[in-house]
C-alpha positions as CSV (number, residue, x, y, z in Angstrom):
1,M,4.3,-16.5,8.6
2,D,7.9,-17.2,9.6
3,D,10.8,-16.6,12.3
4,H,12.2,-13.7,10.0
5,Y,11.1,-10.5,8.6
6,Q,13.4,-10.6,5.4
7,T,13.0,-9.8,1.7
8,P,12.0,-13.2,0.8
9,L,9.0,-13.7,3.1
10,I,7.7,-10.3,2.1
11,S,8.1,-11.2,-1.5
12,R,6.5,-14.5,-1.0
13,A,3.5,-12.8,0.7
14,I,3.2,-10.6,-2.4
15,R,3.0,-13.5,-4.6
16,N,0.6,-15.3,-2.3
17,A,-1.6,-12.2,-2.5
18,A,-1.3,-12.1,-6.4
19,R,-2.3,-15.8,-6.5
20,N,-5.4,-15.4,-4.3
21,R,-6.9,-12.0,-5.5
22,K,-6.2,-9.9,-8.8
23,L,-4.1,-7.2,-8.0
24,A,-4.7,-3.9,-9.9
25,R,-2.3,-3.0,-12.3
26,G,-0.2,0.1,-10.8
27,A,-1.7,-0.4,-7.1
28,I,0.6,1.0,-4.7
29,F,2.4,-1.0,-2.0
30,H,3.3,1.3,0.7
31,S,6.0,0.6,3.2
32,D,8.4,1.9,5.7
33,R,12.0,2.6,4.4
34,G,13.3,-0.7,6.0
35,S,15.9,-2.4,3.9
36,N,13.7,-5.5,3.3
37,Y,11.4,-3.0,1.3
38,M,14.0,-1.0,-0.4
39,S,16.1,-4.1,-1.8
40,T,16.4,-4.6,-5.3
41,E,14.8,-8.3,-4.9
42,F,11.5,-6.8,-3.7
43,G,11.6,-4.0,-6.3
44,R,11.7,-6.9,-8.8
45,T,8.7,-8.6,-6.9
46,L,6.8,-5.4,-7.4
47,K,7.5,-5.2,-11.0
48,E,6.6,-8.6,-11.6
49,H,3.2,-7.7,-10.6
50,S,3.2,-4.2,-11.8
51,L,3.1,-2.8,-8.5
52,R,4.5,0.7,-7.4
53,R,6.6,1.1,-4.3
54,S,5.7,4.1,-1.8
55,A,7.7,4.7,1.2
56,G,6.9,6.6,4.3
57,R,9.1,9.4,5.4
58,T,11.7,8.3,8.2
59,G,10.2,8.7,11.5
60,I,6.7,9.4,10.5
61,C,4.3,6.9,11.6
62,F,1.1,8.7,10.2
63,D,1.8,7.3,6.8
64,N,1.2,3.9,8.1
65,A,-1.6,4.7,10.4
66,M,-3.9,2.1,8.7
67,A,-1.5,-0.8,9.0
68,E,-0.5,0.4,12.6
69,S,-4.5,0.3,13.5
70,F,-4.8,-3.1,12.0
71,F,-1.5,-4.6,14.1
72,G,-2.9,-3.0,17.1
73,A,-6.1,-4.7,16.9
74,L,-4.4,-7.9,16.1
75,K,-2.5,-7.7,19.4
76,N,-5.0,-6.3,21.6
77,E,-8.1,-8.4,20.3
78,R,-6.1,-11.6,19.7
79,V,-2.5,-12.5,20.3
80,S,-2.4,-11.1,23.8
81,R,-5.2,-13.2,24.7
82,V,-4.1,-16.4,23.6
83,T,-1.0,-18.8,24.6
84,Y,0.4,-20.3,21.0
85,L,2.2,-23.6,21.6
86,T,3.4,-23.9,17.7
87,R,3.7,-21.7,15.1
88,E,1.5,-23.6,13.0
89,M,-1.5,-23.1,16.0
90,T,-0.4,-19.2,15.6
91,R,-0.8,-19.3,12.0
92,R,-4.1,-21.0,11.7
93,D,-5.6,-19.0,14.8
94,I,-4.2,-15.6,13.3
95,T,-5.8,-16.4,9.8
96,R,-9.2,-17.4,11.4
97,Y,-9.1,-13.9,13.2
98,I,-8.6,-12.0,10.0
99,E,-10.5,-13.9,7.5
100,F,-13.8,-14.5,10.1
101,W,-13.7,-11.8,12.4
102,Y,-11.6,-8.7,11.2
103,N,-12.6,-8.9,7.7
104,R,-16.1,-10.1,8.0
105,K,-17.7,-8.8,11.2
106,R,-15.4,-6.3,12.9
107,L,-16.6,-2.6,12.4
108,H,-14.1,-0.1,11.3
109,S,-14.6,3.8,11.6
110,A,-12.2,4.4,8.7
111,V,-14.9,2.9,6.4
112,G,-18.1,4.2,7.9
113,Y,-18.3,1.4,10.7
114,R,-18.7,-1.4,8.3
115,P,-16.5,-4.6,8.0
116,P,-13.9,-4.6,5.4
117,R,-15.3,-7.3,3.3
118,E,-18.6,-5.5,2.9
119,V,-16.8,-2.4,1.7
120,H,-14.6,-4.2,-0.7
121,A,-17.5,-6.1,-2.2
122,E,-19.1,-2.7,-2.7
123,Y,-16.0,-1.4,-4.4
124,Q,-15.9,-4.6,-6.8
125,K,-19.5,-3.9,-7.7
126,L,-18.8,-0.2,-8.6
127,Q,-15.9,-1.4,-10.8
128,A,-17.9,-3.9,-12.5
129,V,-20.6,-1.2,-13.5
130,A,-18.0,1.4,-14.5
């Protein structure tokens, strides 16, 4: 979390994700066509982690429906209900919301009304068996 949405912030997020979880080789990183995602620097970050770039078509929001749904839930269920006094307080609260509510308990229609963590655990189990 930062006060800007520039390429270094997004590249750092990818590196953090790779540090915290094994990213599948060739996994797709989907985004819009913003300059921060189309930059050479960001392309190097994806290549460094063996990720493929995918960009939605201009003006078509449906390509990013899952991300839009997540941010809508985050805003409606948490951010709009809290007054944050500091950036650090904001970061901690949003992290708790995502890690302890959204991923573990919140039911999602896109995955059979189950929490994402449960679906991910099932996927990992299937991958281990295969």
